[in-house]
C-alpha positions as CSV (number, residue, x, y, z in Angstrom):
1,M,-5.6,10.7,0.4
2,Q,-7.8,8.4,2.9
3,G,-10.9,9.9,1.4
4,Y,-9.8,9.4,-2.1
5,Y,-8.6,6.0,-1.4
6,L,-11.9,5.0,-0.6
7,E,-13.5,6.7,-3.2
8,F,-11.3,4.6,-5.3
9,A,-12.3,1.8,-3.6
10,S,-15.9,2.3,-4.3
11,K,-15.5,3.1,-8.0
12,F,-12.8,-0.2,-8.4
13,A,-15.3,-2.4,-6.8
14,S,-18.2,-1.0,-9.5
15,Q,-15.9,-2.2,-12.6
16,P,-16.8,-5.5,-13.7
17,N,-13.6,-6.9,-13.9
18,G,-11.9,-4.3,-11.3
19,L,-9.1,-3.6,-13.7
20,N,-10.3,-0.8,-15.5
21,T,-7.8,1.8,-14.6
22,E,-8.9,4.0,-17.5
23,A,-12.0,4.8,-16.1
24,I,-11.4,5.6,-12.6
25,G,-8.2,7.8,-13.7
26,F,-5.8,6.3,-10.8
27,K,-2.2,4.7,-11.4
28,N,0.5,4.2,-9.0
29,A,3.9,6.1,-9.2
30,T,5.7,4.0,-7.3
31,R,6.0,0.8,-5.4
32,V,5.0,2.4,-2.1
33,D,2.3,3.9,-3.5
34,A,0.8,0.6,-5.1
35,L,1.6,-1.4,-1.7
36,L,-0.7,1.2,0.3
37,S,-3.4,1.3,-2.6
38,D,-3.2,-2.5,-2.4
39,L,-3.7,-2.5,1.4
40,C,-6.5,-0.2,1.2
41,L,-8.5,-1.7,-1.1
42,K,-8.0,-5.4,-0.1
43,Y,-8.1,-4.8,3.8
44,G,-9.5,-1.1,4.5
45,I,-5.5,-0.4,5.7
46,C,-6.0,3.4,4.4
47,L,-3.5,5.6,5.8
48,A,-3.8,9.2,6.3
49,P,-2.5,11.7,3.2
50,E,0.4,12.7,5.6
51,D,1.2,9.3,6.8
52,H,1.2,7.9,3.2
53,D,3.2,10.9,1.3
54,A,5.8,10.6,4.5
55,L,6.2,6.7,3.5
56,V,6.6,7.8,0.0
57,R,9.3,9.9,0.6
58,D,11.2,7.9,3.1
59,P,10.4,4.5,3.6
60,P,12.1,2.4,5.8
61,E,14.9,0.4,5.0
62,D,13.5,-3.3,6.3
63,S,10.4,-5.0,6.2
64,G,10.1,-4.9,9.9
65,A,10.2,-1.0,10.3
66,F,8.0,-1.1,7.2
67,V,5.4,-3.2,8.7
68,H,6.1,-1.2,12.0
69,A,5.7,2.1,10.2
70,I,2.5,1.4,8.4
71,L,0.5,-0.4,11.7
72,V,1.2,3.1,13.6
73,A,0.2,5.1,11.1
74,E,-3.4,3.2,10.7
75,G,-3.5,3.3,14.7
76,F,-2.7,0.0,15.7
77,D,-0.3,-1.1,18.5
78,P,1.9,-3.2,16.7
79,I,3.0,-5.5,19.5
80,L,-1.1,-6.3,20.1
81,C,-3.0,-5.9,16.8
82,D,-4.5,-8.8,15.6
83,K,-2.5,-11.5,13.9
84,Q,-4.4,-11.5,10.6
85,V,-4.0,-7.6,10.2
86,K,-0.1,-7.7,11.1
87,R,0.0,-11.0,8.4
88,W,-1.7,-8.8,5.7
89,V,0.4,-6.1,6.2
90,T,3.5,-8.3,6.4
91,E,2.7,-10.0,3.3
92,S,2.0,-7.0,1.3
93,V,5.4,-5.6,2.1
94,R,7.3,-8.3,1.5
95,D,5.3,-8.7,-2.1
96,W,5.8,-5.2,-3.1
97,I,8.7,-3.5,-1.6
98,F,11.1,-6.5,-0.3
99,D,10.1,-9.3,-3.0
100,E,13.8,-10.2,-4.0
101,G,12.8,-9.7,-7.8
102,R,9.8,-12.6,-7.2
103,G,6.8,-9.9,-6.1
104,K,4.1,-7.8,-7.5
105,G,6.8,-4.9,-6.8
106,S,9.4,-6.5,-9.5
107,A,6.6,-7.6,-11.9
108,S,4.9,-4.0,-11.7
109,G,8.0,-2.3,-13.2
110,L,7.3,0.6,-10.7
111,P,10.0,2.6,-9.0
112,L,10.5,2.2,-5.3
113,L,10.8,6.0,-4.8
114,P,9.6,8.8,-6.7
115,P,12.3,10.4,-9.2
116,A,14.4,12.8,-7.2
């Protein structure tokens, strides 16, 4: 999926308003997908397909564990990684997954998990 996200990102950037999903043919199925797409497009944190799929299938139950899983999957040491990178991931995880009804996740209307 990483290559797919990079291809998606380059197509996304070429759109005048960056919002033409019909032209690019991609729509997130879950809030976890949306989170991972957002991290890839905004910050270049693009997980390998198997790591992406593992997080979608079985997302961590708390914010700290979610951030840790993303950082490790991207090859960062969660203790030693750049504070700005960790802040980006933490804020994105909170906004998409642990938003308490006030963030992008709730506003998107997407389910947290794929249908069983």
